[in-house]
C-alpha positions as CSV (number, residue, x, y, z in Angstrom):
1,M,-5.3,-8.5,9.8
2,M,-7.3,-9.5,6.6
3,R,-7.5,-5.3,5.8
4,S,-4.0,-5.1,6.3
5,F,-2.9,-7.9,3.9
6,F,-4.9,-6.4,1.5
7,V,-3.6,-3.2,1.6
8,S,0.1,-4.5,1.5
9,L,-1.0,-6.6,-1.8
10,G,-2.0,-3.5,-3.4
11,F,0.8,-2.0,-2.5
12,I,2.8,-4.7,-3.8
13,L,1.2,-5.2,-7.3
14,A,1.1,-1.6,-7.6
15,W,5.1,-1.2,-7.4
16,L,5.5,-4.8,-9.2
17,A,3.2,-3.0,-12.5
18,P,5.7,-2.4,-15.0
19,T,3.4,0.2,-16.5
20,L,3.8,2.8,-13.5
21,A,8.1,3.8,-14.0
22,G,7.6,6.7,-15.9
23,A,9.2,10.0,-16.9
24,A,9.2,12.8,-14.3
25,S,6.1,14.9,-14.2
26,P,5.3,17.8,-16.0
27,D,6.0,20.8,-14.3
28,V,2.9,21.5,-12.9
29,T,2.3,25.2,-10.5
30,L,0.1,24.3,-7.8
31,N,-0.6,27.0,-4.9
32,D,0.3,26.9,-1.5
33,V,-2.0,27.3,1.8
34,Y,-1.0,30.9,1.7
35,G,-1.7,31.8,-2.4
36,K,2.3,31.2,-3.2
37,P,2.9,29.1,-6.5
38,H,5.3,25.7,-6.6
39,H,6.3,23.9,-9.4
40,F,6.5,20.1,-9.0
41,S,10.3,20.8,-10.0
42,E,10.9,22.3,-6.5
43,Y,10.2,19.0,-5.1
44,I,10.7,15.8,-7.5
45,G,13.6,14.4,-9.4
46,R,16.2,16.5,-6.9
47,G,18.5,13.4,-5.8
48,H,15.8,12.1,-3.5
49,W,12.5,9.7,-3.1
50,T,9.0,12.4,-3.0
51,V,6.3,10.5,-1.4
52,L,3.1,12.4,-3.1
53,V,-0.3,11.7,-1.3
54,V,-3.1,13.1,-2.5
55,W,-5.7,13.5,0.0
56,G,-9.0,15.7,1.4
57,P,-8.9,17.4,4.8
58,R,-12.9,15.5,4.9
59,C,-11.8,12.1,3.7
60,P,-11.8,9.6,6.5
61,P,-8.6,7.4,5.4
62,C,-7.0,10.0,4.9
63,I,-7.0,11.7,8.0
64,E,-6.2,8.1,9.2
65,E,-2.8,8.2,7.6
66,M,-2.1,11.9,8.1
67,P,0.2,10.8,11.3
68,E,2.0,8.2,9.1
69,L,3.1,10.7,6.8
70,Q,4.2,12.9,9.2
71,G,6.1,11.0,11.1
72,F,8.0,9.2,7.8
73,H,8.3,12.9,6.9
74,D,10.3,14.1,10.3
75,D,12.5,10.8,9.9
76,H,13.8,11.6,6.3
77,E,13.0,15.1,5.5
78,K,16.8,16.1,5.6
79,G,17.9,12.5,4.2
80,K,16.9,10.7,1.2
81,A,12.9,11.4,1.0
82,R,10.5,13.9,0.7
83,V,6.8,14.5,1.6
84,L,4.6,16.5,-0.6
85,G,0.8,16.7,0.0
86,I,-1.9,17.6,-2.7
87,A,-5.2,18.6,-1.3
88,V,-8.4,17.9,-2.8
89,D,-11.6,18.9,-2.0
90,F,-13.5,15.4,-0.9
91,P,-16.0,13.7,-2.2
92,T,-16.0,15.9,-5.2
93,F,-12.6,15.8,-6.5
94,G,-12.4,19.7,-7.1
95,Q,-10.7,22.2,-6.1
96,A,-9.7,22.6,-2.0
97,R,-10.4,25.1,-0.2
98,R,-7.3,26.8,0.9
99,D,-9.0,28.0,4.1
100,E,-10.1,24.0,5.0
101,V,-6.3,22.7,4.4
102,A,-4.6,25.0,6.4
103,Q,-7.0,25.1,9.4
104,F,-6.4,20.9,8.8
105,A,-2.6,21.6,8.6
106,D,-2.3,23.3,12.5
107,D,-4.8,21.2,14.0
108,H,-2.6,18.5,12.9
109,L,0.2,19.8,13.2
110,I,1.5,18.9,9.4
111,T,4.8,20.5,8.3
112,F,5.3,19.1,5.1
113,P,4.4,20.8,2.3
114,L,0.8,21.4,1.2
115,L,-0.4,22.0,-2.1
116,L,-4.1,23.1,-3.5
117,G,-5.0,21.4,-6.6
118,N,-7.8,18.9,-8.0
119,A,-8.3,15.8,-10.3
120,E,-7.7,17.4,-13.1
121,A,-4.6,18.6,-11.6
122,F,-3.7,14.7,-10.9
123,T,-4.0,13.8,-14.1
124,R,-1.0,16.0,-15.5
125,F,0.8,15.2,-12.6
126,G,0.4,11.7,-12.0
127,G,-0.5,10.5,-15.5
128,A,-3.7,8.9,-14.8
129,D,-7.6,9.7,-13.5
130,L,-8.0,10.1,-9.5
131,Q,-9.8,6.7,-8.8
132,G,-9.7,7.4,-5.2
133,M,-8.3,9.1,-2.4
134,P,-5.8,8.6,-0.5
135,T,-3.8,8.0,-3.9
136,T,-0.1,7.9,-3.0
137,L,2.6,8.6,-5.6
138,I,5.9,7.6,-4.5
139,Y,9.1,9.2,-7.3
140,D,12.3,7.8,-7.5
141,R,15.7,10.2,-7.2
142,K,15.5,10.7,-10.8
143,G,11.4,11.9,-10.9
144,A,10.4,9.0,-12.5
145,I,6.7,7.4,-10.7
146,V,7.5,4.0,-9.4
147,V,4.5,3.7,-7.5
148,R,0.7,4.9,-7.7
149,H,-1.3,3.7,-5.1
150,T,-4.8,4.0,-3.8
151,G,-6.2,3.4,-0.1
152,S,-4.1,4.1,3.0
153,I,-0.3,3.5,3.2
154,T,1.5,3.5,6.0
155,R,5.1,4.6,7.2
156,D,6.6,1.2,7.3
157,M,4.9,0.1,3.8
158,I,6.5,3.4,2.4
159,E,9.9,2.8,4.5
160,R,10.5,-1.0,2.9
161,F,9.5,-0.1,-0.2
162,I,12.5,2.8,-0.7
163,T,14.7,0.5,1.0
164,K,13.9,-2.3,-1.4
165,W,14.3,-0.4,-4.4
166,D,17.6,1.0,-3.3
167,A,18.9,-2.2,-2.7
168,E,17.9,-3.6,-6.0
169,A,19.0,-0.3,-7.9
170,A,22.7,-0.8,-6.1
171,Q,22.8,-4.7,-7.6
């Protein structure tokens, strides 16, 4: 109960912080698990929300939240939001290993896009140093970072935030 309260409080504080809203990410390019390069502009700022999670296949809280993210992705991939995973080695924050990430995706039935990165790449697309994992960035429909949250999140937290943000923008 207390953990849930503090996770929720941290999430709320993250999206209220005025320094988080920012311009679209630079056009960073990372490879997927097949070695194919992808530009962030393929995923971010295309008229839908983008939930970008930085995770590691050996990171216990990352593994724990994957079903939440996959469920969110399944419900929204053809609608108002997308999920994008950036794998980073845990605990070094170094370059993710392609074979390890591909095996994790197969074992856990992950269908949202997974790109391979490291802490340096996060600094380029997230605008700050990687402090821990999992870390979630939520980009609005125009490509601005509106949430930066370190720690586990739930599907419900993401849904509530996007619904609230959309309602406020409509006023």
